[in-house]
VOBA-1610 file (N, C-alpha, C; in pm, whole numbers, padded with zeros to 5 digits, always signed):
BEGIN
Unk+21410+06847+03106Unk+21412+06769+02982Unk+21557+06746+02939Unk+21591+06622+02909Unk+21723+06589+02858Unk+21711+06556+02710Unk+21790+06625+02629Unk+21784+06605+02485Unk+21907+06527+02442Unk+21886+06411+02384Unk+21998+06326+02344Unk+21969+06264+02208Unk+22074+06207+02151Unk+22061+06121+02033Unk+22111+05984+02075Unk+22031+05882+02050Unk+22062+05747+02096Unk+22067+05649+01980Unk+22174+05569+01975Unk+22181+05456+01884Unk+22187+05330+01969Unk+22086+05248+01962Unk+22083+05128+02044Unk+22177+05022+01990Unk+22242+04953+02083Unk+22335+04848+02047Unk+22264+04717+02024Unk+22338+04607+02028Unk+22283+04476+01993Unk+22173+04429+02087Unk+22163+04485+02208Unk+22058+04443+02299Unk+21922+04503+02263Unk+21924+04611+02186Unk+21798+04671+02142Unk+21733+04761+02243Unk+21767+04749+02369Unk+21708+04830+02475Unk+21822+04879+02563Unk+21836+05010+02579Unk+21949+05064+02652Unk+21955+05013+02795Unk+21844+04968+02848Unk+21846+04916+02985Unk+21909+04778+02992Unk+21923+04711+02877Unk+21984+04579+02878Unk+22124+04578+02823Unk+22167+04690+02763Unk+22298+04695+02701Unk+22401+04769+02785Unk+22508+04806+02722Unk+22617+04879+02785Unk+22616+05020+02732Unk+22604+05117+02819Unk+22582+05256+02779Unk+22713+05333+02767Unk+22734+05390+02648Unk+22848+05478+02622Unk+22791+05618+02599Unk+22825+05711+02688Unk+22775+05848+02679Unk+22883+05938+02620Unk+22847+06011+02514Unk+22937+06102+02446Unk+22904+06245+02487Unk+23007+06320+02528Unk+22986+06457+02578Unk+23069+06554+02496Unk+23001+06648+02434Unk+23059+06735+02331Unk+23136+06853+02387Unk+23199+06928+02295Unk+23270+07050+02329Unk+23181+07172+02318Unk+23242+07288+02335Unk+23167+07414+02333Unk+23110+07445+02195Unk+23184+07409+02090Unk+23147+07452+01956Unk+23046+07368+01884Unk+22969+07287+01953Unk+22866+07206+01887Unk+22807+07107+01984Unk+22689+07057+01949Unk+22620+06965+02037Unk+22640+06820+01998Unk+22536+06741+02023Unk+22543+06596+02000Unk+22579+06560+01857Unk+22545+06647+01762Unk+22569+06616+01621Unk+22717+06603+01587Unk+22805+06658+01672Unk+22948+06646+01644Unk+22999+06504+01664Unk+22917+06418+01719Unk+22955+06277+01738Unk+22886+06184+01638Unk+22843+06237+01526Unk+22776+06153+01426Unk+22860+06031+01386Unk+22993+06044+01365Unk+23071+05925+01327Unk+23078+05821+01437Unk+23069+05864+01562Unk+23072+05768+01673Unk+22936+05702+01693Unk+22829+05777+01674Unk+22695+05718+01680Unk+22680+05609+01576Unk+22730+05637+01456Unk+22720+05538+01348Unk+22821+05425+01362Unk+22940+05458+01414Unk+23049+05361+01410Unk+23063+05271+01531Unk+22997+05305+01642Unk+23015+05227+01764Unk+22888+05162+01815Unk+22776+05190+01752Unk+22648+05141+01805Unk+22623+04993+01775Unk+22715+04929+01703Unk+22699+04785+01685Unk+22734+04709+01812Unk+22810+04775+01902Unk+22855+04708+02024Unk+22802+04772+02151Unk+22760+04897+02143Unk+22719+04971+02264Unk+22590+05048+02237Unk+22520+05081+02344Unk+22413+05179+02337Unk+22479+05315+02346Unk+22493+05382+02234Unk+22570+05506+02225Unk+22474+05624+02240Unk+22500+05706+02338Unk+22415+05822+02368Unk+22497+05949+02351Unk+22460+06033+02257Unk+22523+06163+02240Unk+22437+06264+02315Unk+22493+06319+02421Unk+22420+06406+02512Unk+22437+06552+02473Unk+22328+06626+02472Unk+22335+06771+02459Unk+22340+06833+02599Unk+22445+06906+02628Unk+22453+06977+02755Unk+22340+07079+02763Unk+22303+07122+02884Unk+22200+07225+02896Unk+22233+07346+02808Unk+22133+07390+02731Unk+22151+07501+02640Unk+22180+07460+02497Unk+22216+07334+02476Unk+22250+07284+02343Unk+22140+07193+02289Unk+22125+07192+02157Unk+22035+07099+02091Unk+21891+07108+02135Unk+21847+07225+02176Unk+21709+07241+02219Unk+21685+07216+02366Unk+21789+07180+02440Unk+21773+07160+02584Unk+21778+07296+02654Unk+21704+07313+02762Unk+21697+07444+02826Unk+21823+07478+02905Unk+21857+07607+02906Unk+21966+07658+02988Unk+21904+07744+03097Unk+21917+07697+03220Unk+21855+07769+03331Unk+21964+07833+03417Unk+21988+07960+03397Unk+22084+08030+03480Unk+22228+08000+03443Unk+22317+08020+03538Unk+22460+08002+03518Unk+22495+07855+03495Unk+22586+07832+03402Unk+22636+07697+03378Unk+22757+07673+03468Unk+22754+07566+03546Unk+22865+07529+03633Unk+22896+07381+03614Unk+23016+07342+03652Unk+23050+07200+03640Unk+22971+07115+03738Unk+22942+07167+03855Unk+22858+07093+03950Unk+22719+07071+03890Unk+22665+07173+03826Unk+22534+07161+03765Unk+22534+07066+03646Unk+22642+07068+03567Unk+22652+06976+03453Unk+22662+06831+03502Unk+22735+06809+03611Unk+22743+06674+03667Unk+22607+06627+03717Unk+22532+06718+03776Unk+22396+06684+03818Unk+22310+06645+03698Unk+22322+06723+03590Unk+22244+06695+03470Unk+22283+06560+03408Unk+22413+06529+03410Unk+22458+06401+03357Unk+22405+06286+03441Unk+22404+06304+03572Unk+22348+06200+03658Unk+22199+06180+03626Unk+22128+06289+03602Unk+21988+06278+03564Unk+21970+06200+03435Unk+22062+06220+03340Unk+22057+06145+03214Unk+22073+05995+03240Unk+22173+05958+03320Unk+22194+05816+03349Unk+22072+05757+03419Unk+22010+05834+03505Unk+21889+05787+03571Unk+21778+05764+03469Unk+21763+05856+03375Unk+21661+05841+03270Unk+21685+05715+03187Unk+21812+05686+03161Unk+21848+05570+03080Unk+21843+05440+03158Unk+21832+05449+03288Unk+21835+05329+03371Unk+21972+05267+03377Unk+22075+05351+03363Unk+22213+05302+03362Unk+22278+05327+03497Unk+22303+05220+03573Unk+22372+05236+03701Unk+22514+05286+03681Unk+22578+05233+03575Unk+22713+05275+03538Unk+22717+05301+03389Unk+22810+05387+03348Unk+22826+05415+03206Unk+22974+05433+03174Unk+23008+05407+03048Unk+23137+05445+02994Unk+23120+05588+02943Unk+23208+05678+02985Unk+23197+05819+02949Unk+23307+05858+02852Unk+23267+05922+02742Unk+23362+05976+02646Unk+23339+06125+02638Unk+23435+06203+02686Unk+23420+06347+02689Unk+23522+06416+02603Unk+23474+06508+02519Unk+23563+06585+02433Unk+23565+06731+02477Unk+23684+06788+02492Unk+23701+06928+02528Unk+23630+06958+02660Unk+23533+07051+02663Unk+23464+07076+02790Unk+23389+06952+02835Unk+23349+06867+02741Unk+23285+06740+02777Unk+23378+06649+02855Unk+23509+06656+02824Unk+23608+06581+02901Unk+23622+06636+03042Unk+23602+06764+03057Unk+23605+06823+03191Unk+23483+06780+03271Unk+23367+06776+03205Unk+23247+06726+03273Unk+23268+06581+03317Unk+23332+06501+03232Unk+23360+06361+03268Unk+23450+06354+03391Unk+23551+06441+03397Unk+23640+06443+03513Unk+23566+06489+03639Unk+23479+06588+03624Unk+23398+06633+03737Unk+23309+06521+03787Unk+23251+06447+03693Unk+23157+06341+03729Unk+23227+06227+03801Unk+23342+06185+03749Unk+23411+06072+03813Unk+23468+06114+03948Unk+23499+06241+03966Unk+23548+06289+04096Unk+23439+06291+04201Unk+23316+06315+04159Unk+23206+06330+04254Unk+23113+06210+04261Unk+23115+06127+04156Unk+23028+06009+04152Unk+23104+05890+04093Unk+23215+05850+04152Unk+23299+05746+04092Unk+23228+05613+04073Unk+23130+05585+04157Unk+23061+05457+04148Unk+22972+05442+04026Unk+22949+05551+03954Unk+22861+05545+03837Unk+22938+05543+03705Unk+23071+05535+03715Unk+23155+05539+03595Unk+23227+05406+03578Unk+23211+05346+03460Unk+23281+05221+03431Unk+23419+05251+03372Unk+23427+05349+03282Unk+23555+05385+03222Unk+23544+05527+03167Unk+23663+05584+03136Unk+23670+05720+03082Unk+23751+05721+02954Unk+23701+05793+02854Unk+23781+05830+02738Unk+23782+05983+02734Unk+23901+06042+02742Unk+23915+06187+02744Unk+23982+06230+02615Unk+23915+06319+02541Unk+23962+06363+02410Unk+23979+06514+02409Unk+24097+06561+02371Unk+24120+06703+02353Unk+24079+06787+02471Unk+24122+06750+02591Unk+24078+06818+02711Unk+24196+06841+02805Unk+24170+06908+02917Unk+24273+06932+03017Unk+24216+06907+03156Unk+24304+06902+03256Unk+24261+06878+03394Unk+24239+07007+03470Unk+24288+07116+03417Unk+24269+07248+03479Unk+24284+07353+03370Unk+24219+07466+03390Unk+24220+07568+03287Unk+24278+07698+03341Unk+24377+07752+03270Unk+24423+07886+03299Unk+24535+07895+03400Unk+24552+08017+03454Unk+24660+08047+03547Unk+24607+08058+03689Unk+24698+08048+03785Unk+24657+08051+03925Unk+24598+08186+03965Unk+24647+08294+03904Unk+24598+08426+03942Unk+24472+08468+03866Unk+24428+08383+03771Unk+24305+08411+03700Unk+24318+08504+03581Unk+24438+08556+03555Unk+24454+08652+03446Unk+24432+08587+03309Unk+24481+08464+03293Unk+24462+08395+03166Unk+24314+08371+03140Unk+24244+08327+03244Unk+24101+08299+03230Unk+24024+08425+03189Unk+24056+08536+03253Unk+23986+08661+03222Unk+24008+08702+03077Unk+24134+08693+03031Unk+24164+08728+02893Unk+24096+08632+02796Unk+24098+08503+02829Unk+24035+08403+02743Unk+23887+08432+02723Unk+23815+08456+02831Unk+23672+08483+02823Unk+23647+08609+02741Unk+23723+08714+02769Unk+23704+08840+02696Unk+23732+08824+02547Unk+23840+08753+02514Unk+23876+08734+02374Unk+23773+08649+02300Unk+23724+08543+02365Unk+23629+08454+02298Unk+23492+08518+02279Unk+23454+08604+02371Unk+23321+08665+02363Unk+23321+08799+02290Unk+23438+08856+02265Unk+23446+08986+02199Unk+23374+08989+02063Unk+23390+08885+01979Unk+23318+08890+01850Unk+23166+08897+01866Unk+23111+08821+01961Unk+22967+08828+01985Unk+22929+08965+02039Unk+23012+09018+02128Unk+22984+09150+02183Unk+22985+09256+02072Unk+23065+09232+01969Unk+23075+09326+01857Unk+22966+09307+01753Unk+22880+09208+01776Unk+22766+09189+01687Unk+22777+09075+01588Unk+22886+08997+01594Unk+22897+08883+01504Unk+22795+08776+01540Unk+22752+08701+01440Unk+22663+08587+01462Unk+22748+08463+01490Unk+22683+08359+01540Unk+22754+08234+01562Unk+22804+08176+01430Unk+22729+08195+01321Unk+22774+08146+01190Unk+22901+08217+01146Unk+22909+08348+01170Unk+23030+08423+01135Unk+23147+08380+01223Unk+23120+08358+01348Unk+23223+08310+01440Unk+23274+08173+01397Unk+23181+08087+01357Unk+23216+07951+01316Unk+23304+07949+01193Unk+23279+08039+01100Unk+23356+08041+00975Unk+23504+08066+01001Unk+23533+08144+01104Unk+23672+08174+01140Unk+23729+08064+01230Unk+23652+08024+01329Unk+23702+07930+01430Unk+23733+07793+01372Unk+23651+07747+01278Unk+23668+07611+01225Unk+23806+07591+01163Unk+23860+07696+01103Unk+23991+07686+01039Unk+24100+07653+01141Unk+24086+07703+01262Unk+24189+07685+01365Unk+24176+07554+01441Unk+24065+07486+01422Unk+24037+07368+01504Unk+24087+07238+01443Unk+24113+07236+01313Unk+24148+07110+01247Unk+24293+07109+01203Unk+24345+06987+01188Unk+24482+06967+01142Unk+24485+06933+00994Unk+24605+06919+00938Unk+24619+06896+00794Unk+24567+06762+00745Unk+24549+06666+00835Unk+24502+06533+00793Unk+24351+06515+00812Unk+24279+06623+00838Unk+24136+06612+00869Unk+24056+06558+00751Unk+23959+06475+00783Unk+23861+06430+00684Unk+23798+06554+00620Unk+23780+06554+00487Unk+23721+06671+00420Unk+23584+06710+00473Unk+23513+06615+00530Unk+23380+06646+00583Unk+23384+06716+00718Unk+23501+06717+00781Unk+23510+06772+00916Unk+23483+06921+00920Unk+23545+06998+00832Unk+23529+07143+00834Unk+23384+07187+00821Unk+23313+07141+00718Unk+23171+07178+00706Unk+23087+07135+00825Unk+23117+07017+00882Unk+23041+06969+00997Unk+23064+07059+01118Unk+23189+07102+01138Unk+23221+07189+01251Unk+23152+07324+01234Unk+23158+07380+01115Unk+23095+07510+01092Unk+22944+07503+01114Unk+22882+07397+01065Unk+22736+07384+01082Unk+22699+07366+01228Unk+22777+07286+01300Unk+22746+07260+01441Unk+22763+07387+01524Unk+22869+07461+01499Unk+22895+07582+01578Unk+22794+07691+01546Unk+22755+07701+01421Unk+22655+07801+01381Unk+22522+07778+01450Unk+22495+07652+01486Unk+22366+07617+01547Unk+22365+07636+01698Unk+22481+07666+01759Unk+22486+07683+01904Unk+22421+07816+01943Unk+22324+07816+02032Unk+22265+07942+02077Unk+22371+08031+02143Unk+22374+08159+02111Unk+22475+08248+02170Unk+22477+08245+02323Unk+22361+08236+02386Unk+22358+08232+02533Unk+22428+08108+02587Unk+22408+07995+02518Unk+22474+07871+02562Unk+22625+07881+02542Unk+22666+07939+02430Unk+22808+07956+02402Unk+22874+08045+02508Unk+22809+08156+02541Unk+22862+08246+02644Unk+22874+08173+02778Unk+22770+08100+02814Unk+22769+08030+02942Unk+22878+07924+02948Unk+22897+07853+02836Unk+22996+07746+02833Unk+23139+07801+02839Unk+23163+07912+02771Unk+23296+07975+02776Unk+23330+08014+02919Unk+23237+08077+02988Unk+23261+08119+03126Unk+23278+07999+03219Unk+23200+07894+03195Unk+23212+07772+03275Unk+23349+07707+03254Unk+23389+07694+03128Unk+23518+07634+03094Unk+23632+07697+03173Unk+23629+07830+03183Unk+23739+07903+03246Unk+23748+07879+03396Unk+23647+07813+03453Unk+23647+07788+03597Unk+23699+07649+03635Unk+23736+07568+03537Unk+23763+07427+03566Unk+23898+07403+03630Unk+23900+07320+03733Unk+24025+07277+03795Unk+24002+07148+03872Unk+24040+07036+03811Unk+24039+06907+03879Unk+24178+06844+03876Unk+24280+06929+03866Unk+24417+06880+03855Unk+24455+06791+03974Unk+24417+06833+04093Unk+24455+06759+04213Unk+24384+06625+04225Unk+24279+06605+04145Unk+24199+06483+04156Unk+24238+06375+04057Unk+24332+06406+03967Unk+24367+06307+03864Unk+24417+06177+03924Unk+24500+06188+04026Unk+24559+06067+04085Unk+24455+05978+04151Unk+24337+06033+04181Unk+24232+05955+04247Unk+24143+05882+04148Unk+24159+05908+04018Unk+24076+05839+03918Unk+24113+05692+03919Unk+24016+05607+03949Unk+24043+05465+03968Unk+23973+05376+03866Unk+23917+05436+03759Unk+23853+05356+03656Unk+23946+05351+03535Unk+23933+05249+03449Unk+24015+05245+03328Unk+23997+05373+03246Unk+24107+05430+03201Unk+24103+05560+03134Unk+24193+05561+03011Unk+24142+05620+02904Unk+24219+05640+02782Unk+24215+05787+02745Unk+24331+05845+02714Unk+24338+05982+02667Unk+24378+05982+02520Unk+24303+06057+02440Unk+24329+06066+02296Unk+24359+06212+02262Unk+24479+06237+02211Unk+24521+06372+02176Unk+24533+06387+02025Unk+24527+06512+01980Unk+24559+06546+01843Unk+24699+06606+01839Unk+24780+06561+01747Unk+24920+06603+01743Unk+24936+06755+01732Unk+24846+06821+01660Unk+24859+06966+01640Unk+24743+07042+01704Unk+24685+06985+01806Unk+24577+07050+01880Unk+24634+07169+01958Unk+24584+07289+01928Unk+24632+07409+01998Unk+24550+07440+02122Unk+24433+07381+02134Unk+24348+07405+02251Unk+24384+07314+02368Unk+24414+07189+02338Unk+24454+07092+02440Unk+24577+07019+02387Unk+24695+07080+02400Unk+24817+07026+02339Unk+24844+06881+02379Unk+24901+06808+02284Unk+24931+06666+02308Unk+25020+06647+02429Unk+25116+06737+02447Unk+25208+06722+02562Unk+25132+06733+02695Unk+25028+06816+02697Unk+24947+06831+02817Unk+24870+06703+02846Unk+24813+06644+02741Unk+24735+06522+02760Unk+24825+06404+02796Unk+24943+06401+02739Unk+25037+06294+02776Unk+25075+06306+02923Unk+25097+06428+02969Unk+25129+06450+03110Unk+25013+06407+03199Unk+24891+06437+03157Unk+24773+06391+03232Unk+24772+06240+03244Unk+24802+06172+03135Unk+24797+06025+03135Unk+24894+05965+03236Unk+25005+06036+03261Unk+25103+05984+03356Unk+25057+06003+03501Unk+24962+06091+03523Unk+24912+06116+03658Unk+24794+06026+03695Unk+24736+05958+03595Unk+24623+05869+03619Unk+24673+05726+03614Unk+24661+05655+03723Unk+24717+05519+03732Unk+24664+05429+03622Unk+24755+05370+03545Unk+24718+05274+03443Unk+24655+05331+03318Unk+24652+05463+03303Unk+24586+05525+03189Unk+24661+05497+03060Unk+24584+05482+02953Unk+24640+05471+02820Unk+24646+05606+02752Unk+24733+05619+02654Unk+24747+05746+02581Unk+24771+05717+02435Unk+24701+05793+02349Unk+24722+05782+02206Unk+24720+05921+02146Unk+24805+05942+02046Unk+24812+06071+01978Unk+24791+06049+01829Unk+24691+06115+01772Unk+24659+06100+01630Unk+24742+06200+01550Unk+24822+06152+01455Unk+24912+06240+01379Unk+24835+06345+01297Unk+24894+06463+01286Unk+24842+06571+01200Unk+24695+06603+01227Unk+24655+06584+01352Unk+24515+06603+01392Unk+24506+06720+01489Unk+24400+06801+01474Unk+24380+06916+01559Unk+24291+06885+01677Unk+24204+06982+01710Unk+24123+06972+01831Unk+24000+06884+01814Unk+23957+06861+01691Unk+23830+06791+01668Unk+23851+06648+01620Unk+23931+06573+01695Unk+23967+06437+01654Unk+23848+06347+01620Unk+23737+06349+01696Unk+23627+06260+01660Unk+23571+06283+01520Unk+23579+06408+01472Unk+23533+06440+01336Unk+23646+06436+01235Unk+23767+06472+01276Unk+23879+06477+01183Unk+23927+06339+01140Unk+23934+06247+01237Unk+23986+06113+01212Unk+23887+06010+01267Unk+23766+06004+01213Unk+23663+05920+01275Unk+23698+05771+01280Unk+23756+05718+01174Unk+23787+05575+01173Unk+23894+05542+01276Unk+24001+05621+01279Unk+24110+05596+01374Unk+24062+05620+01517Unk+23983+05725+01537Unk+23932+05756+01671Unk+23842+05643+01720Unk+23750+05599+01635Unk+23659+05491+01674Unk+23734+05362+01704Unk+23837+05334+01627Unk+23915+05212+01649Unk+23983+05215+01786Unk+24035+05330+01824Unk+24099+05343+01956Unk+23996+05323+02067Unk+23879+05383+02051Unk+23775+05371+02153Unk+23726+05226+02162Unk+23704+05164+02049Unk+23654+05026+02047Unk+23754+04931+02113Unk+23882+04945+02079Unk+23984+04857+02136Unk+23993+04877+02288Unk+23989+05001+02330Unk+23996+05030+02474Unk+23878+04972+02548Unk+23758+04998+02499Unk+23638+04950+02569Unk+23628+04798+02568Unk+23682+04735+02465Unk+23680+04589+02459Unk+23761+04530+02575Unk+23858+04605+02625Unk+23939+04555+02736Unk+23887+04593+02873Unk+23776+04668+02876Unk+23715+04709+03003Unk+23603+04613+03037Unk+23609+04553+03153Unk+23510+04453+03192Unk+23370+04516+03198Unk+23276+04451+03132Unk+23139+04500+03130Unk+23070+04479+03263
//
């Protein structure tokens, strides 16, 4: 079962329109793209996808990037979309990179938000510490709501829309602990750095100026490795750009997609 939220575009039927798939981060599901569902569905069939384990979708065993790419392909098959424009945020951006590396013929364009091309250090020490640090509060008995109350403060920048903080806390509190654990471990395994130069579809990278999870300098460097990629940095914005700066974020996505041949 694939659980999604869909806003149909001007064609009225996703099989006749242009499909834009939104892929969320670890700290929330499809609901974190509410401003994009509302703001972009006049031109596209906008699909906010819940990864396995999120939004009521089942989590079967270990979460891997290969498995997430399989699940995304299943979603496109369900929608009848031979190709889609993919917008991935954080771990969702990693899924987008995995998908275009393994199924390039099914991707029309990429928008990568607050993400990286590889995670951690070569010897694995950073990854091990990251997983242990992120899961320690749950291991100590904290709830996802308690975790969200602390984490949300670190995710946004000073220019964030006032509605962003409450939306982030609510979304993170709703994430099942098992899905959160699985996603953290999956995130730490990602490495598609060597494949960036092979990305051959139109690509836009959107960074937050004060994002501590996916620093702007890292995303700018990524953009230079992808032929013809565009890059934009939203001032005073943290890790949750789609919620922090919805109007500016949507404008960047709309302008980019308008230049991508349908």
